[in-house]
PABA-881248 format. One record per residue: residue number from 1; residue in three letters; x, y, z of N, C-alpha, C, O, CB in turn. Coordinates in steps of 0.02 Angstrom, whole numbers, plus 50000, padded with zeros to 5 digits. Glycine has a CB too. Example, Ala and Ser with C-alpha at 12.3 -4.5 7.8 and 13.67 -1.06 7.14 Angstrom:
# residues 2
<atom 1 'ALA' <50660 49716 50390> <50615 49775 50390> <50660 49835 50390> <50712 49834 50423> <50565 49776 50452>>
<atom 2 'SER' <50642 49888 50354> <50684 49947 50357> <50645 50002 50394> <50670 50057 50402> <50704 49970 50286>>
//
This chain:
# residues 174
<atom 1 'MET' <50804 46141 49723> <50815 46212 49749> <50749 46252 49715> <50744 46266 49655> <50899 46247 49722>>
<atom 2 'MET' <50701 46265 49767> <50627 46310 49758> <50664 46388 49744> <50712 46419 49764> <50564 46309 49847>>
<atom 3 'ARG' <50617 46395 49702> <50640 46468 49662> <50588 46524 49712> <50542 46524 49753> <50612 46469 49552>>
<atom 4 'ARG' <50619 46554 49687> <50615 46629 49725> <50616 46683 49667> <50648 46680 49614> <50687 46645 49782>>
<atom 5 'LEU' <50569 46737 49689> <50531 46786 49675> <50622 46848 49681> <50658 46863 49728> <50446 46792 49744>>
<atom 6 'PRO' <50623 46867 49606> <50706 46874 49600> <50681 46958 49632> <50631 46994 49625> <50758 46863 49495>>
<atom 7 'VAL' <50753 46963 49674> <50772 47041 49683> <50715 47111 49652> <50670 47151 49665> <50849 47045 49638>>
<atom 8 'ALA' <50762 47085 49604> <50737 47165 49524> <50637 47185 49547> <50602 47236 49549> <50738 47099 49377>>
<atom 9 'LEU' <50628 47119 49557> <50543 47111 49540> <50507 47126 49603> <50451 47149 49611> <50516 47028 49513>>
<atom 10 'GLN' <50558 47104 49652> <50514 47128 49730> <50519 47204 49725> <50468 47238 49736> <50557 47098 49817>>
<atom 11 'LYS' <50580 47235 49710> <50604 47312 49698> <50544 47368 49678> <50511 47406 49714> <50660 47311 49632>>
<atom 12 'GLN' <50545 47356 49601> <50478 47335 49565> <50422 47360 49599> <50404 47415 49619> <50468 47260 49560>>
<atom 13 'GLY' <50390 47279 49598> <50350 47286 49650> <50323 47316 49718> <50264 47332 49729> <50355 47259 49654>>
<atom 14 'GLY' <50373 47320 49758> <50387 47374 49801> <50373 47430 49796> <50332 47454 49835> <50434 47380 49811>>
<atom 15 'ARG' <50409 47477 49738> <50399 47546 49733> <50308 47564 49717> <50265 47600 49744> <50454 47572 49668>>
<atom 16 'LEU' <50310 47515 49655> <50239 47516 49622> <50176 47514 49677> <50136 47560 49682> <50233 47449 49571>>
<atom 17 'LEU' <50171 47430 49731> <50131 47455 49788> <50135 47513 49825> <50078 47535 49823> <50133 47418 49828>>
<atom 18 'HIS' <50164 47547 49855> <50177 47590 49890> <50131 47614 49879> <50074 47619 49902> <50225 47618 49888>>
<atom 19 'GLN' <50184 47646 49808> <50130 47713 49772> <50062 47691 49753> <50023 47738 49750> <50160 47747 49696>>
<atom 20 'GLN' <50026 47611 49733> <49944 47613 49731> <49902 47620 49802> <49847 47647 49804> <49919 47540 49697>>
<atom 21 'CYS' <49928 47599 49847> <49916 47601 49903> <49902 47675 49940> <49862 47688 49985> <49965 47566 49926>>
<atom 22 'TRP' <49939 47711 49914> <49923 47804 49913> <49849 47807 49879> <49797 47822 49909> <49991 47861 49852>>
<atom 23 'LEU' <49856 47792 49815> <49800 47796 49769> <49740 47779 49805> <49694 47817 49818> <49808 47752 49707>>
<atom 24 'TRP' <49744 47718 49822> <49680 47662 49850> <49672 47715 49917> <49633 47698 49962> <49710 47553 49875>>
<atom 25 'GLY' <49702 47768 49924> <49679 47804 50003> <49655 47852 49993> <49617 47883 50030> <49727 47822 50056>>
<atom 26 'GLN' <49683 47871 49923> <49653 47952 49910> <49578 47941 49858> <49538 47987 49851> <49727 48011 49855>>
<atom 27 'ASP' <49568 47870 49823> <49530 47857 49817> <49459 47838 49865> <49401 47838 49845> <49556 47833 49790>>
<atom 28 'ILE' <49479 47824 49919> <49436 47816 49986> <49425 47889 49993> <49366 47906 49991> <49475 47775 50058>>
<atom 29 'ARG' <49471 47940 50003> <49463 48010 50013> <49406 48048 49955> <49371 48098 49967> <49541 48041 50008>>
<atom 30 'ARG' <49408 48022 49911> <49402 48075 49847> <49316 48119 49866> <49273 48093 49901> <49400 48017 49750>>
<atom 31 'LYS' <49313 48159 49845> <49285 48205 49870> <49220 48206 49850> <49182 48233 49891> <49314 48255 49860>>
<atom 32 'GLU' <49182 48171 49769> <49113 48139 49737> <49126 48071 49758> <49123 48029 49714> <49101 48145 49647>>
<atom 33 'GLY' <49141 48050 49822> <49121 47995 49834> <49170 47932 49822> <49191 47922 49765> <49066 47994 49803>>
<atom 34 'ASN' <49187 47892 49875> <49235 47860 49866> <49222 47777 49825> <49181 47732 49824> <49261 47862 49934>>
<atom 35 'VAL' <49285 47795 49795> <49303 47738 49730> <49296 47685 49742> <49272 47663 49690> <49366 47732 49704>>
<atom 36 'LEU' <49301 47635 49786> <49308 47589 49819> <49226 47567 49818> <49197 47531 49777> <49346 47606 49884>>
<atom 37 'ILE' <49206 47594 49864> <49132 47570 49891> <49087 47597 49805> <49029 47579 49794> <49100 47630 49988>>
<atom 38 'ASP' <49119 47631 49767> <49091 47636 49684> <49101 47574 49681> <49055 47536 49696> <49129 47682 49619>>
<atom 39 'ARG' <49172 47547 49656> <49185 47469 49633> <49144 47413 49655> <49141 47361 49622> <49250 47448 49654>>
<atom 40 'GLY' <49106 47425 49725> <49101 47343 49738> <49102 47304 49803> <49078 47253 49828> <49154 47315 49707>>
<atom 41 'PHE' <49158 47372 49825> <49204 47368 49904> <49155 47351 49947> <49096 47363 49939> <49243 47443 49938>>
<atom 42 'ARG' <49185 47317 50002> <49126 47350 50059> <49183 47366 50116> <49243 47357 50119> <49052 47283 50093>>
<atom 43 'ARG' <49147 47387 50148> <49212 47406 50201> <49186 47399 50267> <49129 47415 50284> <49244 47487 50194>>
<atom 44 'VAL' <49255 47362 50323> <49211 47358 50390> <49289 47383 50410> <49347 47375 50390> <49165 47271 50426>>
<atom 45 'ARG' <49245 47427 50472> <49293 47454 50522> <49320 47399 50585> <49298 47343 50597> <49253 47519 50555>>
<atom 46 'PRO' <49374 47436 50620> <49391 47388 50671> <49338 47386 50730> <49305 47435 50744> <49459 47405 50698>>
<atom 47 'PRO' <49333 47345 50752> <49245 47349 50823> <49288 47415 50871> <49343 47443 50871> <49223 47232 50908>>
<atom 48 'GLU' <49241 47416 50897> <49229 47501 50954> <49293 47483 51010> <49281 47445 51057> <49120 47508 51016>>
<atom 49 'GLY' <49347 47506 51003> <49398 47486 51051> <49473 47432 51025> <49522 47409 51055> <49351 47447 51106>>
<atom 50 'VAL' <49454 47429 50972> <49506 47381 50936> <49555 47454 50877> <49530 47487 50831> <49444 47301 50876>>
<atom 51 'GLU' <49618 47456 50899> <49653 47490 50876> <49681 47463 50788> <49723 47419 50781> <49699 47495 50932>>
<atom 52 'GLY' <49648 47499 50729> <49697 47469 50673> <49652 47488 50610> <49603 47524 50620> <49714 47377 50680>>
<atom 53 'SER' <49660 47471 50564> <49648 47499 50484> <49586 47480 50477> <49570 47424 50495> <49694 47468 50420>>
<atom 54 'SER' <49522 47544 50438> <49501 47482 50397> <49498 47435 50362> <49556 47416 50354> <49489 47479 50384>>
<atom 55 'GLN' <49456 47395 50329> <49467 47339 50277> <49423 47352 50232> <49366 47374 50241> <49461 47268 50299>>
<atom 56 'TYR' <49462 47331 50162> <49380 47370 50095> <49389 47297 50058> <49432 47295 50013> <49402 47474 50012>>
<atom 57 'THR' <49353 47239 50074> <49339 47182 50034> <49277 47159 49978> <49217 47144 49981> <49338 47143 50078>>
<atom 58 'LEU' <49342 47167 49911> <49293 47146 49843> <49281 47091 49833> <49328 47069 49800> <49313 47160 49782>>
<atom 59 'PRO' <49238 47046 49844> <49211 46980 49811> <49205 46964 49730> <49162 46977 49688> <49143 46974 49837>>
<atom 60 'LEU' <49266 46929 49728> <49280 46895 49638> <49234 46839 49636> <49187 46828 49674> <49371 46855 49617>>
<atom 61 'CYS' <49260 46795 49569> <49234 46733 49557> <49261 46683 49606> <49301 46694 49652> <49248 46714 49490>>
<atom 62 'GLU' <49226 46615 49586> <49268 46570 49624> <49282 46576 49719> <49329 46554 49753> <49336 46580 49584>>
<atom 63 'GLY' <49223 46613 49736> <49269 46613 49803> <49321 46689 49845> <49331 46721 49897> <49327 46553 49777>>
<atom 64 'GLN' <49343 46680 49762> <49400 46729 49782> <49381 46798 49780> <49338 46825 49745> <49460 46723 49735>>
<atom 65 'HIS' <49430 46831 49835> <49410 46911 49849> <49482 46960 49857> <49541 46942 49860> <49358 46917 49931>>
<atom 66 'VAL' <49460 47008 49859> <49523 47063 49877> <49512 47073 49917> <49451 47074 49921> <49541 47120 49853>>
<atom 67 'ARG' <49545 47090 49983> <49561 47166 50036> <49606 47197 50028> <49654 47181 49993> <49572 47163 50106>>
<atom 68 'LEU' <49600 47248 50057> <49628 47318 50063> <49635 47346 50113> <49583 47351 50146> <49601 47360 50036>>
<atom 69 'TRP' <49709 47381 50150> <49724 47398 50188> <49766 47473 50175> <49799 47491 50126> <49744 47347 50213>>
<atom 70 'GLY' <49750 47514 50247> <49831 47553 50217> <49896 47527 50215> <49947 47553 50194> <49853 47610 50255>>
<atom 71 'PHE' <49886 47455 50248> <49951 47441 50274> <49964 47369 50214> <49999 47321 50229> <49949 47422 50373>>
<atom 72 'GLY' <49920 47377 50132> <49943 47321 50089> <49880 47282 50064> <49829 47289 50098> <49992 47273 50129>>
<atom 73 'ILE' <49877 47243 50009> <49828 47187 49995> <49838 47116 50006> <49888 47081 49999> <49814 47188 49933>>
<atom 74 'TYR' <49787 47106 50023> <49767 47020 50009> <49741 47005 49938> <49726 47054 49904> <49702 46991 50061>>
<atom 75 'TYR' <49733 46936 49908> <49715 46919 49869> <49708 46837 49867> <49758 46803 49882> <49746 46951 49830>>
<atom 76 'GLY' <49637 46800 49847> <49643 46724 49867> <49559 46716 49901> <49514 46750 49926> <49721 46708 49936>>
<atom 77 'ALA' <49573 46656 49885> <49516 46616 49947> <49541 46609 50021> <49565 46651 50059> <49501 46530 49925>>
<atom 78 'GLU' <49531 46559 50028> <49522 46586 50119> <49623 46562 50093> <49670 46599 50106> <49444 46510 50213>>
<atom 79 'GLN' <49625 46520 50071> <49714 46524 50061> <49738 46596 49987> <49712 46610 49932> <49748 46413 50022>>
<atom 80 'GLY' <49787 46619 50019> <49799 46655 49975> <49871 46694 49969> <49923 46661 49974> <49749 46692 49978>>
<atom 81 'VAL' <49872 46775 49957> <49960 46798 49954> <49939 46872 49981> <49894 46909 49961> <50011 46798 49856>>
<atom 82 'TYR' <49979 46881 50026> <49979 46967 50057> <50023 46976 50027> <50058 46931 50003> <49989 46996 50134>>
<atom 83 'LEU' <50035 47055 50019> <50097 47106 50017> <50090 47175 50043> <50051 47221 50031> <50119 47117 49947>>
<atom 84 'ASN' <50129 47169 50073> <50132 47217 50131> <50154 47308 50089> <50203 47310 50052> <50206 47178 50195>>
<atom 85 'ARG' <50131 47346 50096> <50125 47395 50063> <50219 47405 50037> <50238 47407 49979> <50081 47455 50111>>
<atom 86 'PHE' <50266 47411 50100> <50313 47432 50110> <50361 47359 50095> <50417 47359 50119> <50310 47470 50177>>
<atom 87 'ALA' <50343 47312 50066> <50402 47275 50043> <50339 47221 49999> <50286 47196 50019> <50464 47237 50117>>
<atom 88 'PHE' <50372 47219 49940> <50360 47173 49887> <50371 47102 49906> <50405 47069 49866> <50402 47189 49831>>
<atom 89 'ARG' <50352 47077 49950> <50368 47001 49987> <50324 46973 49987> <50284 47000 50026> <50389 46992 50051>>
<atom 90 'PRO' <50300 46921 49960> <50228 46876 49949> <50219 46838 50010> <50263 46806 50040> <50229 46819 49883>>
<atom 91 'LEU' <50161 46844 50025> <50174 46787 50108> <50123 46773 50080> <50087 46811 50048> <50176 46807 50206>>
<atom 92 'GLU' <50111 46673 50099> <50057 46627 50105> <50011 46622 50161> <50021 46587 50211> <50081 46573 50100>>
<atom 93 'VAL' <49958 46661 50149> <49909 46659 50210> <49860 46609 50211> <49848 46564 50170> <49873 46718 50216>>
<atom 94 'SER' <49845 46617 50240> <49773 46568 50251> <49710 46625 50308> <49699 46618 50368> <49806 46471 50311>>
<atom 95 'LEU' <49686 46667 50269> <49615 46703 50304> <49556 46666 50323> <49524 46621 50297> <49584 46753 50258>>
<atom 96 'ALA' <49552 46698 50374> <49476 46685 50389> <49474 46729 50446> <49517 46730 50490> <49450 46604 50406>>
<atom 97 'GLY' <49417 46771 50443> <49408 46804 50494> <49430 46893 50467> <49464 46895 50416> <49454 46764 50556>>
<atom 98 'ASP' <49411 46961 50500> <49447 47018 50483> <49511 47021 50527> <49527 46992 50579> <49403 47080 50490>>
<atom 99 'VAL' <49548 47076 50482> <49628 47101 50502> <49614 47155 50506> <49575 47186 50471> <49692 47094 50458>>
<atom 100 'TRP' <49650 47175 50558> <49657 47259 50557> <49711 47294 50573> <49706 47354 50588> <49617 47291 50598>>
<atom 101 'THR' <49783 47255 50572> <49830 47275 50584> <49878 47199 50542> <49863 47141 50530> <49829 47298 50665>>
<atom 102 'PRO' <49932 47237 50533> <49999 47223 50476> <50026 47157 50531> <50048 47107 50501> <50075 47312 50463>>
<atom 103 'LYS' <50026 47154 50602> <50057 47118 50640> <50021 47055 50628> <50060 47011 50646> <50060 47142 50706>>
<atom 104 'ALA' <49959 47025 50602> <49917 46962 50599> <49949 46939 50540> <49935 46881 50524> <49835 46968 50594>>
<atom 105 'PHE' <49989 46972 50505> <50012 46927 50460> <50091 46917 50471> <50115 46874 50433> <49994 46952 50390>>
<atom 106 'ALA' <50141 46953 50522> <50186 46927 50562> <50223 46845 50550> <50191 46808 50587> <50149 46933 50623>>
<atom 107 'ALA' <50258 46819 50526> <50309 46777 50535> <50266 46707 50503> <50255 46649 50521> <50339 46776 50621>>
<atom 108 'LEU' <50251 46749 50451> <50220 46691 50397> <50258 46661 50324> <50307 46688 50299> <50151 46725 50369>>
<atom 109 'PRO' <50236 46622 50308> <50306 46588 50257> <50310 46638 50193> <50262 46677 50187> <50288 46493 50221>>
<atom 110 'VAL' <50376 46644 50131> <50344 46658 50094> <50313 46634 50036> <50329 46578 50017> <50362 46687 50091>>
<atom 111 'SER' <50272 46665 50005> <50253 46622 49967> <50282 46609 49888> <50308 46653 49854> <50192 46636 49969>>
<atom 112 'ARG' <50269 46530 49865> <50306 46506 49806> <50242 46507 49769> <50236 46455 49736> <50352 46433 49811>>
<atom 113 'ASP' <50186 46553 49762> <50123 46520 49720> <50130 46577 49663> <50077 46609 49663> <50034 46515 49767>>
<atom 114 'PHE' <50155 46592 49633> <50192 46642 49586> <50113 46667 49540> <50097 46726 49532> <50267 46593 49527>>
<atom 115 'LYS' <50066 46603 49512> <50019 46625 49479> <49969 46674 49519> <49939 46723 49497> <49990 46569 49452>>
<atom 116 'THR' <49967 46647 49585> <49943 46700 49621> <49957 46780 49641> <49922 46824 49667> <49942 46676 49661>>
<atom 117 'ILE' <50026 46777 49616> <50059 46844 49664> <50041 46874 49575> <50027 46934 49575> <50173 46841 49714>>
<atom 118 'ALA' <50042 46843 49512> <50038 46875 49455> <49955 46891 49447> <49929 46932 49409> <50073 46829 49396>>
<atom 119 'GLY' <49933 46858 49483> <49849 46865 49468> <49841 46910 49536> <49784 46902 49558> <49794 46777 49466>>
<atom 120 'VAL' <49881 46955 49575> <49852 47004 49623> <49881 47062 49557> <49844 47101 49528> <49889 47008 49721>>
<atom 121 'VAL' <49938 47057 49547> <49942 47122 49488> <49905 47135 49429> <49892 47189 49403> <49999 47124 49457>>
<atom 122 'ARG' <49886 47055 49407> <49841 47081 49347> <49763 47107 49389> <49727 47152 49366> <49826 47006 49280>>
<atom 123 'TRP' <49750 47076 49442> <49679 47136 49462> <49711 47190 49465> <49678 47238 49445> <49633 47131 49540>>
<atom 124 'ILE' <49776 47204 49487> <49788 47285 49485> <49777 47325 49444> <49747 47378 49451> <49839 47303 49489>>
<atom 125 'VAL' <49805 47298 49384> <49820 47321 49328> <49734 47340 49299> <49715 47398 49292> <49871 47264 49284>>
<atom 126 'ALA' <49690 47276 49284> <49630 47303 49305> <49588 47356 49333> <49553 47398 49305> <49623 47280 49325>>
<atom 127 'TYR' <49598 47347 49382> <49581 47397 49447> <49602 47477 49391> <49566 47516 49361> <49652 47376 49542>>
<atom 128 'GLU' <49657 47473 49398> <49691 47543 49364> <49675 47554 49298> <49677 47614 49284> <49770 47543 49364>>
<atom 129 'ALA' <49667 47535 49272> <49619 47544 49195> <49556 47565 49185> <49532 47604 49145> <49608 47488 49161>>
<atom 130 'CYS' <49529 47527 49237> <49427 47547 49247> <49453 47636 49279> <49441 47687 49248> <49359 47469 49348>>
<atom 131 'VAL' <49488 47634 49340> <49499 47699 49374> <49512 47743 49286> <49467 47739 49244> <49582 47695 49444>>
<atom 132 'GLN' <49549 47764 49278> <49556 47801 49229> <49538 47800 49171> <49560 47845 49135> <49596 47808 49225>>
<atom 133 'GLU' <49483 47739 49132> <49430 47741 49094> <49374 47794 49123> <49346 47840 49093> <49405 47671 49087>>
<atom 134 'GLU' <49367 47772 49192> <49311 47797 49227> <49302 47883 49244> <49251 47917 49236> <49315 47757 49291>>
<atom 135 'LEU' <49376 47906 49271> <49399 47958 49298> <49447 47994 49277> <49455 48048 49305> <49411 47947 49344>>
<atom 136 'GLY' <49489 47977 49223> <49530 48000 49178> <49635 48020 49216> <49650 48042 49271> <49477 48077 49152>>
<atom 137 'VAL' <49668 48006 49177> <49720 48019 49185> <49738 48071 49224> <49783 48064 49265> <49738 48021 49139>>
<atom 138 'ALA' <49705 48125 49218> <49707 48185 49267> <49676 48177 49346> <49696 48200 49400> <49666 48244 49231>>
<atom 139 'TYR' <49613 48130 49327> <49597 48131 49411> <49677 48095 49480> <49692 48103 49540> <49510 48058 49415>>
<atom 140 'ARG' <49708 48052 49411> <49767 48015 49439> <49810 48066 49450> <49833 48067 49507> <49798 47959 49396>>
<atom 141 'MET' <49833 48115 49408> <49874 48158 49423> <49859 48214 49475> <49903 48251 49496> <49890 48180 49369>>
<atom 142 'ARG' <49784 48219 49497> <49799 48267 49554> <49809 48211 49617> <49844 48223 49666> <49728 48329 49568>>
<atom 143 'CYS' <49778 48157 49609> <49804 48106 49666> <49865 48105 49705> <49871 48102 49766> <49808 48050 49641>>
<atom 144 'LEU' <49908 48109 49661> <49972 48121 49661> <50014 48167 49651> <50073 48154 49638> <49988 48097 49638>>
<atom 145 'ALA' <49984 48245 49655> <50015 48303 49657> <50038 48310 49724> <50093 48338 49721> <49975 48356 49636>>
<atom 146 'GLY' <50027 48301 49766> <50053 48313 49838> <50086 48286 49844> <50129 48310 49881> <50025 48308 49889>>
<atom 147 'TRP' <50101 48216 49818> <50134 48169 49864> <50211 48159 49830> <50223 48142 49772> <50089 48093 49869>>
<atom 148 'ARG' <50261 48176 49886> <50337 48152 49874> <50370 48099 49845> <50420 48104 49810> <50361 48148 49920>>
<atom 149 'LYS' <50341 48044 49861> <50378 47991 49883> <50359 47944 49788> <50383 47893 49764> <50338 47950 49978>>
<atom 150 'ARG' <50314 47984 49764> <50295 47916 49712> <50326 47896 49674> <50373 47932 49659> <50250 47913 49675>>
<atom 151 'ALA' <50319 47842 49644> <50400 47790 49614> <50370 47817 49535> <50421 47822 49501> <50406 47661 49632>>
<atom 152 'LEU' <50326 47831 49503> <50343 47865 49439> <50274 47923 49429> <50245 47945 49478> <50350 47798 49370>>
<atom 153 'PRO' <50259 47939 49373> <50228 47996 49370> <50147 47992 49336> <50144 47970 49279> <50277 48040 49333>>
<atom 154 'PRO' <50103 48006 49360> <50039 47941 49351> <50022 47917 49287> <49988 47867 49272> <49966 47963 49376>>
<atom 155 'CYS' <50066 47984 49228> <50030 47969 49152> <50080 47875 49139> <50069 47832 49095> <50064 48060 49067>>
<atom 156 'GLU' <50119 47874 49183> <50145 47790 49161> <50142 47747 49202> <50165 47692 49186> <50213 47778 49142>>
<atom 157 'HIS' <50096 47761 49303> <50053 47718 49331> <50042 47665 49303> <50090 47627 49299> <50003 47740 49341>>
<atom 158 'LEU' <49990 47647 49279> <49960 47595 49234> <49999 47565 49181> <49987 47505 49175> <49906 47620 49204>>
<atom 159 'HIS' <50045 47590 49137> <50088 47578 49088> <50161 47523 49166> <50170 47462 49162> <50115 47681 49037>>
<atom 160 'ALA' <50182 47551 49199> <50225 47541 49230> <50194 47467 49250> <50237 47424 49239> <50242 47597 49277>>
<atom 161 'TRP' <50124 47435 49279> <50090 47399 49310> <50085 47340 49277> <50100 47283 49293> <50038 47424 49323>>
<atom 162 'THR' <50056 47373 49210> <50050 47324 49130> <50133 47276 49129> <50135 47215 49131> <50046 47399 49036>>
<atom 163 'GLU' <50168 47302 49126> <50253 47286 49109> <50244 47239 49157> <50237 47179 49146> <50324 47349 49120>>
<atom 164 'PHE' <50246 47272 49229> <50274 47227 49293> <50223 47140 49285> <50247 47084 49294> <50249 47283 49388>>
<atom 165 'ALA' <50158 47154 49269> <50122 47089 49243> <50163 47047 49206> <50187 46992 49216> <50063 47103 49201>>
<atom 166 'GLY' <50164 47087 49159> <50189 47028 49113> <50262 46993 49131> <50281 46937 49115> <50196 47058 49037>>
<atom 167 'ALA' <50301 47052 49175> <50345 47006 49189> <50332 46949 49244> <50365 46898 49233> <50399 47042 49203>>
<atom 168 'LEU' <50287 46945 49308> <50262 46920 49342> <50251 46856 49311> <50284 46805 49319> <50219 46954 49362>>
<atom 169 'THR' <50177 46870 49258> <50164 46817 49240> <50227 46772 49191> <50223 46712 49199> <50101 46831 49210>>
<atom 170 'ALA' <50270 46790 49152> <50318 46783 49123> <50371 46717 49189> <50394 46664 49167> <50345 46870 49103>>
<atom 171 'PHE' <50377 46729 49237> <50415 46710 49276> <50370 46663 49305> <50391 46608 49287> <50445 46758 49314>>
<atom 172 'ALA' <50316 46656 49343> <50268 46616 49336> <50250 46562 49315> <50230 46514 49347> <50245 46632 49322>>
<atom 173 'GLU' <50258 46569 49245> <50259 46508 49168> <50330 46480 49156> <50348 46437 49116> <50238 46554 49080>>
<atom 174 'GLY' <50358 46508 49193> <50451 46495 49164> <50477 46428 49235> <50534 46405 49236> <50522 46608 49178>>
//
């Protein structure tokens, strides 16, 4: 029988990722400058006449990269994992080219690559640690001040991601 990501981890990841996508949106709109661009991401807008969300891409090592949209995150090389903002249900993706809508990820198989799934969460932890170190917890407090759907207070955000990364890593290695 093939292992599946436990429902409790999916629910916890879903709450955290929904809030994280909100925070990335706030990072983009930061009046002092776009945090994603400052951290090395490249923004690509949909071509004229095409509806969709801008994508932000950050190259990592060994051909891997992170792509962010308002609707989710991709992590990997040509083969990787996509997580929708509203459901922490990792999908197996072969990504070549640009994507503008979540419809591009419809009907894909659920990923069983638990190490890559844990990797994307560890990347989020590293991103949030850098943001907190460079901009402070007060910045995250301002980002979440007006959002009623927050999963947890800003002071607990990084800690929750760190604990979640540990739980996913333990599951991936188990």
